[in-house]
C-alpha positions as CSV (number, residue, x, y, z in Angstrom):
1,M,42.0,41.3,44.2
2,R,42.2,41.8,40.5
3,V,44.5,39.0,39.2
4,L,46.0,38.3,35.8
5,V,47.0,34.7,34.9
6,I,49.3,34.3,31.9
7,G,47.8,31.0,30.7
8,G,44.7,29.8,32.4
9,T,43.4,26.9,30.3
10,E,46.1,24.2,30.7
11,F,46.9,21.9,33.6
12,I,48.6,24.0,36.3
13,S,47.1,27.4,35.3
14,L,43.6,26.1,35.1
15,H,43.8,24.6,38.6
16,L,45.2,28.0,39.7
17,V,42.3,29.9,38.1
18,Q,39.8,27.6,39.9
19,E,41.6,28.2,43.3
20,L,41.7,32.0,42.8
21,L,38.0,32.0,42.0
22,R,37.3,30.0,45.2
23,R,39.1,32.7,47.1
24,G,36.9,35.4,45.6
25,H,39.4,37.1,43.3
26,D,38.5,38.8,40.1
27,V,40.4,36.7,37.5
28,T,41.6,37.6,33.9
29,A,43.3,35.0,31.8
30,F,45.7,36.0,29.0
31,N,46.4,33.2,26.4
32,R,46.1,32.4,22.7
33,G,42.4,31.6,23.0
34,R,42.7,28.0,21.7
35,H,40.8,26.5,24.6
36,A,38.6,29.4,25.8
37,E,35.8,26.9,26.6
38,R,37.9,25.5,29.5
39,L,37.7,28.8,31.4
40,P,35.3,28.8,34.3
41,A,32.4,31.2,34.3
42,G,33.3,34.6,35.6
43,V,36.8,34.7,34.2
44,T,37.6,37.5,31.7
45,A,39.6,36.3,28.7
46,I,42.1,38.3,26.7
47,A,43.4,36.6,23.6
48,G,47.0,37.1,22.6
49,D,50.5,35.7,22.3
50,R,52.9,36.6,25.1
51,K,55.8,36.4,22.6
52,D,54.1,39.2,20.5
53,H,55.4,42.0,22.7
54,A,53.7,44.8,20.9
55,G,50.4,42.9,20.9
56,L,50.8,42.1,24.6
57,R,51.2,45.7,25.5
58,E,48.3,46.7,23.3
59,R,45.9,44.1,24.8
60,L,46.8,44.9,28.4
61,Q,46.5,48.6,27.9
62,G,43.8,50.0,30.2
63,H,43.9,47.0,32.5
64,R,45.2,47.3,36.0
65,F,45.9,44.3,38.3
66,D,46.9,43.7,41.9
67,G,48.6,40.4,41.1
68,V,50.0,38.6,38.1
69,F,50.8,34.8,37.8
70,D,53.3,34.0,35.0
71,I,52.9,30.3,34.3
72,T,53.2,29.7,30.5
73,Y,56.5,28.5,29.0
74,A,56.6,28.9,25.2
75,P,59.7,28.7,25.8
76,T,59.6,32.0,27.6
77,L,62.8,34.0,27.4
78,G,64.1,36.7,29.6
79,E,63.0,39.3,27.0
80,D,59.4,37.9,27.1
81,V,59.3,38.4,30.9
82,T,60.7,41.9,30.5
83,A,58.0,42.7,27.9
84,L,55.3,41.4,30.3
85,V,56.6,43.6,33.1
86,A,56.7,46.6,30.8
87,A,53.1,46.0,29.7
88,L,51.7,46.0,33.3
89,A,50.3,49.2,34.8
90,G,51.4,50.0,38.3
91,E,53.4,47.6,40.5
92,P,51.4,44.4,40.9
93,H,52.7,41.4,42.8
94,I,54.2,39.0,40.2
95,V,54.3,35.3,41.1
96,F,56.6,33.5,38.6
97,I,56.4,29.8,38.1
98,S,59.9,28.6,37.7
99,T,61.2,25.1,38.2
100,G,63.2,22.9,40.5
101,R,65.5,22.3,37.5
102,V,67.2,25.7,38.1
103,Y,69.3,23.9,40.7
104,D,72.6,22.3,39.8
105,H,71.6,18.6,39.9
106,A,75.3,17.6,40.0
107,L,75.3,18.7,43.7
108,P,74.2,16.5,46.6
109,I,70.5,16.3,47.5
110,P,68.3,17.7,48.9
111,Y,68.1,21.0,47.1
112,S,67.0,24.0,49.1
113,E,66.2,27.4,47.8
114,D,69.8,28.3,48.7
115,T,71.3,25.6,46.6
116,P,73.4,27.1,43.8
117,R,71.6,27.3,40.5
118,G,73.2,26.2,37.3
119,F,72.6,25.0,33.7
120,Y,72.6,21.3,34.3
121,W,69.3,21.2,32.5
122,G,70.5,23.2,29.5
123,D,68.4,26.0,27.9
124,Y,65.3,25.2,30.0
125,A,67.2,26.1,33.2
126,R,69.0,29.0,31.5
127,H,65.7,30.6,30.5
128,K,64.1,30.1,33.9
129,I,67.1,31.5,35.7
130,A,67.2,34.5,33.4
131,A,63.5,35.2,34.2
132,E,64.1,34.8,37.9
133,D,67.0,37.2,37.9
134,L,65.0,39.8,36.0
135,L,62.1,39.7,38.3
136,L,64.1,39.6,41.5
137,E,66.0,42.7,40.3
138,R,62.6,44.3,39.8
139,H,61.8,43.6,43.5
140,R,65.2,44.7,44.7
141,T,65.0,48.0,42.9
142,G,61.5,48.8,44.4
143,R,59.6,48.4,41.1
144,G,57.1,45.9,42.6
145,P,57.0,42.7,44.6
146,V,57.9,39.3,43.2
147,S,57.7,35.7,44.4
148,I,59.3,32.7,42.7
149,V,57.7,29.2,42.8
150,R,59.9,26.2,42.0
151,P,57.9,23.0,41.6
152,T,59.3,19.6,40.5
153,H,57.2,16.9,38.7
154,V,53.6,18.0,39.0
155,M,50.9,15.4,38.9
156,G,47.1,15.2,39.2
157,P,43.9,15.6,37.0
158,L,44.4,17.2,33.6
159,N,48.2,16.5,33.6
160,T,49.7,17.4,30.2
161,R,52.7,15.3,31.1
162,N,52.2,11.6,30.4
163,N,53.9,10.3,33.6
164,E,51.6,8.6,36.1
165,T,49.0,7.8,33.4
166,F,51.8,6.3,31.3
167,F,52.2,3.5,33.9
168,M,48.4,3.3,34.5
169,D,47.9,2.4,30.8
170,R,50.3,-0.5,31.1
171,I,49.5,-1.8,34.5
172,W,45.8,-1.8,33.6
173,R,46.5,-3.9,30.5
174,N,48.7,-6.4,32.5
175,R,51.7,-5.4,30.5
176,P,55.2,-5.4,32.0
177,V,56.8,-2.0,32.7
178,L,60.2,-1.3,31.2
179,V,62.7,0.2,33.6
180,P,65.9,1.8,32.1
181,G,68.8,0.9,34.3
182,H,68.6,0.1,38.0
183,G,65.5,2.3,38.5
184,G,66.9,3.6,41.8
185,W,67.1,7.3,41.0
186,L,65.0,9.3,43.5
187,R,62.1,11.3,42.3
188,Q,59.7,13.8,44.0
189,F,56.2,14.8,42.9
190,G,53.6,17.3,43.9
191,H,49.9,17.4,43.4
192,V,48.6,20.2,41.2
193,E,46.0,21.3,43.7
194,D,48.6,21.7,46.4
195,L,50.7,23.8,44.0
196,A,47.7,26.0,43.1
197,I,46.8,26.5,46.8
198,A,50.4,27.5,47.6
199,M,50.6,30.0,44.7
200,A,47.3,31.6,45.5
201,A,48.3,31.9,49.2
202,M,51.4,33.9,48.2
203,L,49.3,36.5,46.5
204,G,49.7,39.8,48.4
205,N,51.5,38.1,51.2
206,A,54.4,40.4,52.1
207,K,56.3,37.5,53.7
208,A,56.6,36.0,50.2
209,Y,58.0,39.1,48.6
210,G,61.5,38.7,47.2
211,Q,61.5,35.0,48.0
212,A,61.8,31.7,46.1
213,Y,60.0,28.6,47.3
214,N,60.2,24.9,46.5
215,V,56.7,23.7,46.2
216,M,56.1,19.9,46.0
217,G,55.1,16.9,48.1
218,E,57.1,15.6,51.0
219,D,57.5,12.0,49.7
220,T,60.5,10.8,47.8
221,V,60.5,7.5,45.8
222,T,62.7,5.6,43.5
223,Q,61.7,5.2,39.9
224,A,60.8,1.5,40.4
225,G,59.0,2.3,43.7
226,F,56.9,4.9,41.9
227,V,55.6,2.3,39.5
228,E,55.0,-0.2,42.3
229,L,53.0,2.4,44.3
230,I,50.9,3.1,41.3
231,A,50.1,-0.6,40.9
232,E,49.2,-0.8,44.6
233,V,46.8,2.2,44.3
234,M,45.2,0.5,41.3
235,G,45.0,-2.8,43.1
236,K,46.8,-4.6,40.3
237,P,50.1,-6.6,40.1
238,V,53.0,-5.3,38.1
239,T,56.1,-6.8,36.6
240,L,59.2,-4.7,36.1
241,R,61.6,-5.4,33.2
242,H,64.9,-3.7,33.7
243,F,67.1,-3.1,30.6
244,D,70.3,-1.4,29.7
245,P,69.4,2.1,28.5
246,V,72.2,1.9,26.0
247,L,69.9,-0.4,24.0
248,L,67.8,2.6,23.1
249,K,70.7,3.9,20.9
250,S,70.2,0.9,18.6
251,F,66.9,2.4,17.4
252,D,66.7,5.2,14.9
253,K,63.7,6.8,16.6
254,P,63.4,5.4,20.2
255,G,60.0,5.8,21.8
256,P,59.1,6.6,25.4
257,V,59.8,3.7,27.8
258,F,59.3,5.3,31.2
259,G,56.9,8.2,31.3
260,Q,57.4,11.5,29.5
261,N,60.2,12.9,31.5
262,L,61.2,10.6,34.3
263,V,64.3,9.1,32.7
264,Y,67.4,11.0,33.8
265,E,70.4,9.8,35.7
266,C,70.4,11.9,38.8
267,H,68.4,12.3,42.0
268,A,65.8,15.1,42.2
269,V,64.9,15.7,45.9
270,H,64.0,19.1,47.3
271,A,63.5,20.6,50.8
272,T,60.3,22.4,51.5
273,T,61.2,23.8,54.9
274,R,61.0,27.4,53.8
275,L,57.4,27.1,52.6
276,R,56.4,25.5,55.9
277,Q,58.3,27.9,58.2
278,E,57.7,31.2,56.4
279,L,54.2,30.7,55.0
280,G,52.8,27.9,57.1
281,L,51.9,25.8,54.0
282,R,52.1,22.1,53.8
283,P,50.8,19.7,51.1
284,R,47.4,18.1,51.6
285,Y,48.3,15.1,49.5
286,T,50.7,12.3,50.1
287,L,52.1,10.7,47.1
288,A,49.8,7.7,47.6
289,S,46.7,9.9,48.0
290,A,47.7,12.0,45.0
291,L,48.1,8.9,42.8
292,A,44.7,7.6,44.0
293,H,43.1,11.0,43.1
294,T,44.7,10.9,39.7
295,W,43.6,7.2,39.1
296,A,40.0,8.1,40.0
297,W,40.0,11.0,37.6
298,Y,41.7,9.0,34.8
299,K,39.0,6.4,35.0
300,R,36.2,8.9,35.0
301,A,37.7,10.8,32.1
302,G,37.8,7.6,30.0
303,G,41.6,7.5,29.8
304,L,41.8,3.8,30.0
305,D,40.0,3.6,26.6
306,R,42.5,5.7,24.8
307,P,44.6,4.0,22.1
308,V,48.2,3.3,23.1
309,D,50.9,2.1,20.7
310,F,53.1,-0.5,22.5
311,S,55.1,-1.5,19.4
312,F,58.3,0.1,20.5
313,E,58.1,-1.5,24.0
314,D,57.4,-4.8,22.3
315,A,60.6,-4.4,20.3
316,I,62.6,-3.7,23.5
317,L,61.1,-6.7,25.2
318,A,61.9,-8.9,22.2
319,K,65.6,-7.8,22.4
320,I,65.9,-8.5,26.1
321,G,64.1,-11.8,25.8
322,A,61.3,-10.9,28.2
């Protein structure tokens, strides 16, 4: 199939491009061209900014695709999705990468695809919900098939989120890991390759038309348990230092203390039953094996040699007397 990927050179979209190529698809990537060298051989590149609607239409003119994966978030507004749809010839299958954060996280876990959506996560959720609604209306009115993918925290090689590697940096250097609060909020992760496989498997699959799917791993873990599992995978001990997160307010510019986006006071657990029952898909990676894969990649990539500024954490440790 002829496939367009909006993105293609960053974390999730690059893994998706590689999976689509493995399946024999003809892949075109539309992005700003800043990292064209990352695209695998055989991928057609179109340089442009999706938020430049006139330019988007101009650059896609004359191209025709069977499927389109919309992955980039710039942030992407409903009007940007509308512009993309208008620029596409024919009625290709659009697979839109949304987020598990469209759900109202004030509700009890786990969150299924039928859980009410809401703006618990502010503008990020608002933008994603608006895009979902526009695309699902496209499907309902017979203007082309649509599938919605809702991942949660995505991990694995090339991750642009400093989550699992944040802790690897500290555990490797025998530093204590700061834990804001009790560290008992539940988290759920998914390996990027499992996400890419699921997205590619939806392409052209009529069972996925008009549907939304949670796509992530099956394991749930507390914040503290996540850090301890990383240490176990690394074969290193770890010391946790809990502190009152109110302490962060005493700093003019507080730095990160627990990954890039893992500090929030609610559970985030999702059901993946629909993906299994309707599409027969299940993750290949457990959380432990996903972390082991990331750890092996991080070592090969020289990540452990990167400079890390621990001054803010040292200031916290000094205040709590650790």
